[in-house]
A tleap script that builds the chain and sets N, CA, C and O, in Angstrom:
source leaprc.protein.ff14SB
mol = sequence {
  NMET ILE TYR PHE ALA LEU LEU ALA ILE ALA
  VAL ALA LEU ILE ALA ILE ALA ALA PHE GLY
  CYS GLY LEU GLY GLN GLY ILE ALA VAL TYR
  GLY ALA ALA ASN SER MET ALA ARG GLN PRO
  GLU MET ALA GLY LYS ILE GLN LEU VAL MET
  PHE VAL GLY LEU ALA PHE ILE GLU SER LEU
  THR ILE TYR SER LEU MET MET SER PHE ILE
  LEU MET GLY LYS LEU PRO LYS THR GLU ALA
  VAL LEU GLU LEU ILE GLN HIE ALA VAL CLYS
}
set mol.1.N position { -17.515 18.121 -8.608 }
set mol.1.CA position { -17.308 16.376 -8.732 }
set mol.1.C position { -16.383 15.668 -9.297 }
set mol.1.O position { -16.630 14.519 -8.930 }
set mol.2.N position { -15.650 15.651 -9.833 }
set mol.2.CA position { -14.380 15.895 -10.419 }
set mol.2.C position { -13.530 15.590 -9.536 }
set mol.2.O position { -12.920 14.528 -9.662 }
set mol.3.N position { -13.237 16.581 -8.245 }
set mol.3.CA position { -12.909 16.395 -6.832 }
set mol.3.C position { -12.994 15.416 -6.403 }
set mol.3.O position { -11.928 14.879 -6.102 }
set mol.4.N position { -14.073 14.774 -6.184 }
set mol.4.CA position { -14.537 13.880 -5.160 }
set mol.4.C position { -14.274 12.101 -6.045 }
set mol.4.O position { -14.091 11.028 -5.469 }
set mol.5.N position { -14.349 12.362 -7.583 }
set mol.5.CA position { -14.306 11.006 -8.483 }
set mol.5.C position { -12.643 10.683 -8.148 }
set mol.5.O position { -12.284 9.656 -7.573 }
set mol.6.N position { -11.513 11.973 -8.711 }
set mol.6.CA position { -10.259 12.202 -8.060 }
set mol.6.C position { -9.797 11.097 -6.676 }
set mol.6.O position { -9.064 10.109 -6.680 }
set mol.7.N position { -10.566 11.746 -5.563 }
set mol.7.CA position { -10.320 10.726 -4.337 }
set mol.7.C position { -10.637 9.722 -4.396 }
set mol.7.O position { -9.921 8.934 -3.778 }
set mol.8.N position { -11.714 9.198 -5.055 }
set mol.8.CA position { -12.231 7.409 -4.929 }
set mol.8.C position { -10.814 7.117 -5.786 }
set mol.8.O position { -10.023 6.337 -5.255 }
set mol.9.N position { -10.435 7.732 -7.150 }
set mol.9.CA position { -9.567 7.097 -7.863 }
set mol.9.C position { -8.216 7.339 -6.676 }
set mol.9.O position { -7.915 6.191 -6.350 }
set mol.10.N position { -7.627 7.970 -6.185 }
set mol.10.CA position { -6.630 7.658 -5.379 }
set mol.10.C position { -6.886 7.041 -4.539 }
set mol.10.O position { -5.959 6.236 -4.621 }
set mol.11.N position { -7.613 6.640 -3.469 }
set mol.11.CA position { -8.061 5.628 -2.929 }
set mol.11.C position { -8.132 4.108 -3.198 }
set mol.11.O position { -8.187 3.210 -2.358 }
set mol.12.N position { -8.121 4.018 -4.421 }
set mol.12.CA position { -7.975 2.748 -5.015 }
set mol.12.C position { -6.888 2.517 -5.425 }
set mol.12.O position { -6.430 1.377 -5.344 }
set mol.13.N position { -5.945 3.907 -6.168 }
set mol.13.CA position { -3.956 3.499 -6.110 }
set mol.13.C position { -3.495 3.431 -4.921 }
set mol.13.O position { -2.398 2.894 -5.075 }
set mol.14.N position { -3.633 3.630 -3.854 }
set mol.14.CA position { -3.585 3.058 -2.219 }
set mol.14.C position { -3.309 2.223 -2.649 }
set mol.14.O position { -2.194 2.094 -3.154 }
set mol.15.N position { -4.404 1.089 -2.632 }
set mol.15.CA position { -4.041 -0.286 -2.654 }
set mol.15.C position { -3.662 -1.065 -3.608 }
set mol.15.O position { -3.655 -2.289 -3.481 }
set mol.16.N position { -3.317 -0.480 -4.631 }
set mol.16.CA position { -1.347 -0.422 -5.299 }
set mol.16.C position { -0.547 -0.707 -4.813 }
set mol.16.O position { 0.251 -1.606 -5.075 }
set mol.17.N position { -0.600 0.278 -3.670 }
set mol.17.CA position { 1.111 0.003 -3.332 }
set mol.17.C position { 0.818 -0.723 -1.655 }
set mol.17.O position { 1.700 -1.066 -0.868 }
set mol.18.N position { -0.581 -0.807 -1.458 }
set mol.18.CA position { -0.268 -2.123 -0.674 }
set mol.18.C position { 0.253 -3.304 -1.477 }
set mol.18.O position { 1.116 -4.000 -0.941 }
set mol.19.N position { -0.176 -3.617 -2.720 }
set mol.19.CA position { -0.453 -4.962 -3.262 }
set mol.19.C position { 1.549 -5.253 -3.552 }
set mol.19.O position { 2.346 -6.164 -3.328 }
set mol.20.N position { 1.604 -3.676 -4.237 }
set mol.20.CA position { 3.304 -3.528 -4.189 }
set mol.20.C position { 4.382 -3.752 -3.330 }
set mol.20.O position { 5.524 -4.125 -3.598 }
set mol.21.N position { 3.606 -3.333 -1.728 }
set mol.21.CA position { 4.558 -3.759 -0.668 }
set mol.21.C position { 5.272 -5.164 -0.662 }
set mol.21.O position { 6.431 -5.540 -0.489 }
set mol.22.N position { 3.663 -5.978 -1.017 }
set mol.22.CA position { 3.742 -7.531 -0.548 }
set mol.22.C position { 4.486 -8.258 -1.970 }
set mol.22.O position { 4.963 -9.385 -1.843 }
set mol.23.N position { 4.533 -7.780 -2.880 }
set mol.23.CA position { 5.649 -7.894 -3.716 }
set mol.23.C position { 6.851 -7.646 -3.002 }
set mol.23.O position { 7.432 -8.594 -2.474 }
set mol.24.N position { 7.265 -6.572 -2.924 }
set mol.24.CA position { 8.231 -6.460 -2.402 }
set mol.24.C position { 8.892 -7.601 -1.325 }
set mol.24.O position { 9.786 -8.421 -1.533 }
set mol.25.N position { 8.333 -7.413 -0.454 }
set mol.25.CA position { 8.551 -8.585 0.873 }
set mol.25.C position { 8.832 -9.635 0.300 }
set mol.25.O position { 10.000 -10.017 0.378 }
set mol.26.N position { 7.892 -10.402 -0.429 }
set mol.26.CA position { 7.933 -11.342 -0.810 }
set mol.26.C position { 9.427 -11.658 -1.277 }
set mol.26.O position { 10.239 -12.397 -0.720 }
set mol.27.N position { 9.626 -10.671 -2.808 }
set mol.27.CA position { 11.034 -10.649 -3.081 }
set mol.27.C position { 12.395 -10.809 -2.703 }
set mol.27.O position { 13.327 -11.479 -3.148 }
set mol.28.N position { 12.210 -9.757 -1.457 }
set mol.28.CA position { 13.245 -9.565 0.046 }
set mol.28.C position { 13.131 -10.999 0.259 }
set mol.28.O position { 14.111 -11.589 -0.196 }
set mol.29.N position { 12.085 -11.919 0.909 }
set mol.29.CA position { 12.252 -12.821 1.396 }
set mol.29.C position { 13.098 -13.894 0.698 }
set mol.29.O position { 13.979 -14.514 1.293 }
set mol.30.N position { 12.745 -14.109 -0.766 }
set mol.30.CA position { 13.258 -14.894 -1.214 }
set mol.30.C position { 14.595 -15.041 -1.696 }
set mol.30.O position { 15.124 -16.131 -1.914 }
set mol.31.N position { 15.346 -13.487 -1.922 }
set mol.31.CA position { 16.484 -13.208 -2.301 }
set mol.31.C position { 17.384 -13.568 -1.053 }
set mol.31.O position { 18.606 -13.687 -1.145 }
set mol.32.N position { 16.440 -13.784 0.510 }
set mol.32.CA position { 17.466 -13.473 1.319 }
set mol.32.C position { 17.650 -15.166 1.849 }
set mol.32.O position { 18.645 -15.691 2.350 }
set mol.33.N position { 16.790 -15.555 1.647 }
set mol.33.CA position { 16.625 -17.130 1.866 }
set mol.33.C position { 17.487 -17.901 0.649 }
set mol.33.O position { 18.004 -18.832 1.267 }
set mol.34.N position { 17.890 -18.007 -0.650 }
set mol.34.CA position { 18.579 -17.860 -1.627 }
set mol.34.C position { 20.220 -17.403 -1.187 }
set mol.34.O position { 21.212 -18.129 -1.232 }
set mol.35.N position { 20.171 -16.499 -0.914 }
set mol.35.CA position { 21.869 -15.812 -0.106 }
set mol.35.C position { 22.302 -17.002 0.694 }
set mol.35.O position { 23.325 -17.618 0.393 }
set mol.36.N position { 21.154 -17.512 2.228 }
set mol.36.CA position { 21.561 -17.976 3.171 }
set mol.36.C position { 21.836 -19.402 2.629 }
set mol.36.O position { 22.712 -20.120 3.112 }
set mol.37.N position { 20.952 -19.813 1.484 }
set mol.37.CA position { 21.432 -21.273 1.423 }
set mol.37.C position { 22.700 -21.078 0.567 }
set mol.37.O position { 23.108 -22.129 0.072 }
set mol.38.N position { 23.319 -20.120 0.319 }
set mol.38.CA position { 24.492 -20.581 -0.623 }
set mol.38.C position { 25.465 -20.306 0.280 }
set mol.38.O position { 26.645 -20.632 0.152 }
set mol.39.N position { 24.891 -19.586 1.388 }
set mol.39.CA position { 26.361 -19.145 2.512 }
set mol.39.C position { 25.705 -19.074 3.641 }
set mol.39.O position { 25.132 -18.104 4.137 }
set mol.40.N position { 25.861 -20.590 4.184 }
set mol.40.CA position { 25.124 -20.276 5.499 }
set mol.40.C position { 25.820 -19.748 6.508 }
set mol.40.O position { 25.460 -19.869 7.679 }
set mol.41.N position { 26.663 -19.244 6.214 }
set mol.41.CA position { 28.282 -19.047 7.538 }
set mol.41.C position { 27.408 -17.639 7.871 }
set mol.41.O position { 27.000 -17.232 8.959 }
set mol.42.N position { 27.295 -17.138 6.724 }
set mol.42.CA position { 26.564 -15.318 6.437 }
set mol.42.C position { 24.455 -15.075 6.808 }
set mol.42.O position { 23.572 -14.259 6.545 }
set mol.43.N position { 24.609 -16.350 7.519 }
set mol.43.CA position { 23.246 -16.531 7.511 }
set mol.43.C position { 22.668 -15.441 8.958 }
set mol.43.O position { 21.525 -14.989 8.887 }
set mol.44.N position { 23.409 -15.154 10.000 }
set mol.44.CA position { 22.767 -14.326 11.041 }
set mol.44.C position { 23.092 -12.367 9.956 }
set mol.44.O position { 22.652 -11.268 10.295 }
set mol.45.N position { 23.593 -12.560 9.253 }
set mol.45.CA position { 24.237 -10.677 9.039 }
set mol.45.C position { 22.997 -10.627 7.906 }
set mol.45.O position { 22.363 -9.576 7.809 }
set mol.46.N position { 22.678 -11.694 7.108 }
set mol.46.CA position { 21.627 -11.028 6.082 }
set mol.46.C position { 20.551 -11.179 6.611 }
set mol.46.O position { 19.656 -10.469 6.153 }
set mol.47.N position { 20.169 -12.155 7.792 }
set mol.47.CA position { 18.952 -12.194 8.093 }
set mol.47.C position { 18.865 -10.277 8.870 }
set mol.47.O position { 17.796 -9.685 8.719 }
set mol.48.N position { 19.493 -9.881 9.272 }
set mol.48.CA position { 19.404 -8.313 9.905 }
set mol.48.C position { 19.241 -7.806 9.225 }
set mol.48.O position { 18.573 -6.818 9.530 }
set mol.49.N position { 19.591 -7.905 7.877 }
set mol.49.CA position { 19.766 -6.640 6.855 }
set mol.49.C position { 18.366 -7.024 6.212 }
set mol.49.O position { 17.740 -6.148 5.615 }
set mol.50.N position { 17.908 -8.186 6.307 }
set mol.50.CA position { 16.397 -8.522 5.646 }
set mol.50.C position { 15.404 -8.027 6.439 }
set mol.50.O position { 14.721 -7.217 5.812 }
set mol.51.N position { 15.060 -8.183 7.535 }
set mol.51.CA position { 14.798 -7.601 8.415 }
set mol.51.C position { 14.579 -6.217 9.001 }
set mol.51.O position { 13.492 -5.898 9.482 }
set mol.52.N position { 15.488 -5.505 8.961 }
set mol.52.CA position { 15.751 -4.200 8.337 }
set mol.52.C position { 15.015 -3.561 7.151 }
set mol.52.O position { 14.335 -2.535 7.166 }
set mol.53.N position { 15.276 -4.338 6.168 }
set mol.53.CA position { 14.490 -3.794 4.822 }
set mol.53.C position { 13.227 -4.156 5.051 }
set mol.53.O position { 12.441 -3.282 4.687 }
set mol.54.N position { 12.578 -5.374 5.644 }
set mol.54.CA position { 11.416 -5.733 5.432 }
set mol.54.C position { 10.589 -4.592 6.716 }
set mol.54.O position { 9.418 -4.290 6.488 }
set mol.55.N position { 11.083 -4.183 7.649 }
set mol.55.CA position { 10.614 -2.966 8.053 }
set mol.55.C position { 10.652 -1.260 7.385 }
set mol.55.O position { 9.815 -0.387 7.614 }
set mol.56.N position { 11.481 -1.181 6.803 }
set mol.56.CA position { 11.121 -0.196 5.559 }
set mol.56.C position { 9.832 -0.417 4.865 }
set mol.56.O position { 8.858 0.248 5.219 }
set mol.57.N position { 9.736 -1.241 3.962 }
set mol.57.CA position { 8.674 -2.150 3.325 }
set mol.57.C position { 7.473 -1.471 4.177 }
set mol.57.O position { 6.872 -0.408 4.017 }
set mol.58.N position { 7.345 -2.620 5.258 }
set mol.58.CA position { 6.287 -2.222 5.954 }
set mol.58.C position { 5.567 -1.434 6.753 }
set mol.58.O position { 4.406 -1.586 7.133 }
set mol.59.N position { 6.536 -0.349 7.048 }
set mol.59.CA position { 6.217 1.226 7.064 }
set mol.59.C position { 5.932 2.259 6.184 }
set mol.59.O position { 5.666 3.436 6.430 }
set mol.60.N position { 6.037 1.577 4.954 }
set mol.60.CA position { 5.190 2.257 3.498 }
set mol.60.C position { 3.797 1.976 3.579 }
set mol.60.O position { 2.883 2.764 3.336 }
set mol.61.N position { 3.684 0.451 4.045 }
set mol.61.CA position { 2.440 0.231 3.671 }
set mol.61.C position { 1.545 0.640 5.192 }
set mol.61.O position { 0.348 0.555 5.465 }
set mol.62.N position { 2.385 0.968 5.752 }
set mol.62.CA position { 1.129 1.349 6.920 }
set mol.62.C position { 0.926 2.609 6.938 }
set mol.62.O position { 0.004 3.099 7.589 }
set mol.63.N position { 1.960 3.483 6.052 }
set mol.63.CA position { 1.313 4.966 5.434 }
set mol.63.C position { 0.271 4.868 4.552 }
set mol.63.O position { -0.751 5.526 4.361 }
set mol.64.N position { 0.961 3.509 3.861 }
set mol.64.CA position { -0.523 4.071 2.572 }
set mol.64.C position { -1.935 3.323 3.397 }
set mol.64.O position { -3.084 3.693 3.158 }
set mol.65.N position { -1.692 2.538 4.105 }
set mol.65.CA position { -3.205 2.530 5.044 }
set mol.65.C position { -3.667 3.624 5.605 }
set mol.65.O position { -4.860 3.912 5.693 }
set mol.66.N position { -2.467 4.471 6.125 }
set mol.66.CA position { -3.249 5.625 6.917 }
set mol.66.C position { -3.514 6.964 5.899 }
set mol.66.O position { -3.988 8.027 6.299 }
set mol.67.N position { -3.125 6.694 4.562 }
set mol.67.CA position { -3.871 7.777 3.453 }
set mol.67.C position { -4.647 7.309 3.348 }
set mol.67.O position { -5.505 8.192 3.353 }
set mol.68.N position { -5.205 6.237 3.210 }
set mol.68.CA position { -6.287 5.656 2.445 }
set mol.68.C position { -7.429 5.740 3.593 }
set mol.68.O position { -8.564 5.288 3.439 }
set mol.69.N position { -7.044 6.274 4.565 }
set mol.69.CA position { -8.387 5.806 5.816 }
set mol.69.C position { -8.558 7.766 5.858 }
set mol.69.O position { -9.549 8.464 5.647 }
set mol.70.N position { -7.632 8.013 6.093 }
set mol.70.CA position { -7.607 9.335 5.759 }
set mol.70.C position { -8.356 10.235 4.611 }
set mol.70.O position { -9.253 11.027 4.900 }
set mol.71.N position { -7.883 10.023 3.275 }
set mol.71.CA position { -8.977 9.827 2.069 }
set mol.71.C position { -9.890 9.384 2.002 }
set mol.71.O position { -10.637 10.131 1.371 }
set mol.72.N position { -10.530 8.213 2.403 }
set mol.72.CA position { -11.762 7.795 3.025 }
set mol.72.C position { -12.645 8.611 3.380 }
set mol.72.O position { -13.794 8.770 2.966 }
set mol.73.N position { -11.774 9.388 4.564 }
set mol.73.CA position { -12.608 10.278 5.540 }
set mol.73.C position { -13.161 11.651 5.042 }
set mol.73.O position { -14.034 12.330 5.583 }
set mol.74.N position { -12.449 11.922 3.867 }
set mol.74.CA position { -12.839 12.851 3.312 }
set mol.74.C position { -13.958 12.591 1.955 }
set mol.74.O position { -14.588 13.568 1.553 }
set mol.75.N position { -14.085 11.728 1.532 }
set mol.75.CA position { -14.909 11.159 0.730 }
set mol.75.C position { -16.598 11.350 0.978 }
set mol.75.O position { -17.018 11.123 2.113 }
set mol.76.N position { -17.463 11.726 0.018 }
set mol.76.CA position { -18.599 11.993 0.609 }
set mol.76.C position { -19.937 10.924 0.839 }
set mol.76.O position { -19.905 9.832 0.271 }
set mol.77.N position { -21.071 11.289 1.674 }
set mol.77.CA position { -21.454 10.041 1.687 }
set mol.77.C position { -21.884 9.171 0.632 }
set mol.77.O position { -21.895 9.936 -0.332 }
set mol.78.N position { -22.129 8.405 0.350 }
set mol.78.CA position { -22.961 7.617 -0.939 }
set mol.78.C position { -24.485 8.537 -1.268 }
set mol.78.O position { -24.658 8.842 -2.448 }
set mol.79.N position { -25.546 8.961 -0.267 }
set mol.79.CA position { -26.589 9.833 -0.837 }
set mol.79.C position { -26.272 11.149 -1.289 }
set mol.79.O position { -26.960 11.723 -2.132 }
set mol.80.N position { -24.945 11.807 -0.601 }
set mol.80.CA position { -24.747 12.816 -1.384 }
set mol.80.C position { -24.504 13.289 -2.646 }
set mol.80.O position { -24.740 14.393 -3.138 }
set mol.81.N position { -23.810 11.930 -3.277 }
set mol.81.CA position { -22.824 11.890 -4.272 }
set mol.81.C position { -24.263 11.191 -5.492 }
set mol.81.O position { -24.149 11.472 -6.686 }
set mol.82.N position { -25.570 10.276 -4.993 }
set mol.82.CA position { -26.236 10.290 -5.705 }
set mol.82.C position { -27.154 11.730 -6.197 }
set mol.82.O position { -27.497 12.095 -7.321 }
set mol.83.N position { -27.347 12.269 -5.017 }
set mol.83.CA position { -27.954 13.597 -5.329 }
set mol.83.C position { -27.362 14.793 -6.070 }
set mol.83.O position { -27.985 15.770 -6.486 }
set mol.84.N position { -26.099 14.559 -6.160 }
set mol.84.CA position { -25.068 15.879 -7.114 }
set mol.84.C position { -25.361 14.945 -8.601 }
set mol.84.O position { -25.354 15.470 -9.715 }
set mol.85.N position { -25.655 13.229 -8.310 }
set mol.85.CA position { -25.507 12.841 -9.916 }
set mol.85.C position { -27.083 13.436 -10.366 }
set mol.85.O position { -27.285 13.954 -11.464 }
set mol.86.N position { -28.046 13.277 -9.414 }
set mol.86.CA position { -29.122 13.570 -10.115 }
set mol.86.C position { -29.563 14.605 -10.776 }
set mol.86.O position { -30.257 14.624 -11.793 }
set mol.87.N position { -28.953 15.835 -9.899 }
set mol.87.CA position { -29.279 17.511 -10.133 }
set mol.87.C position { -27.966 17.527 -11.716 }
set mol.87.O position { -28.191 18.318 -12.633 }
set mol.88.N position { -27.144 16.906 -11.760 }
set mol.88.CA position { -26.533 17.051 -13.020 }
set mol.88.C position { -27.546 16.493 -14.140 }
set mol.88.O position { -28.229 17.255 -14.824 }
set mol.89.N position { -27.571 15.411 -14.236 }
set mol.89.CA position { -28.683 14.520 -15.296 }
set mol.89.C position { -29.510 16.100 -15.718 }
set mol.89.O position { -29.408 16.661 -16.809 }
set mol.90.N position { -30.432 16.658 -14.369 }
set mol.90.CA position { -31.632 17.243 -14.680 }
set mol.90.C position { -31.456 18.768 -15.572 }
set mol.90.O position { -32.455 19.400 -15.915 }
savepdb mol mol.pdb
quit
């Protein structure tokens, strides 16, 4: 029973990773736009570095989505959990 509860918590925590990826992407784009405004002649190089960084951040988002699907597949059906709870209460 504890195993299934920990799996459910893990799936919820992976959603926090996706939220963190969104924040990281926003901060990266903000920093790139800010530096391009200060030095317009370096805009091409800054964009290249920003896109590489965004690709790494996005890969983390895809991995966390994949892990959440894998963990959700290991969770039991709702009826099975309710039956376990009913047997534990008796």
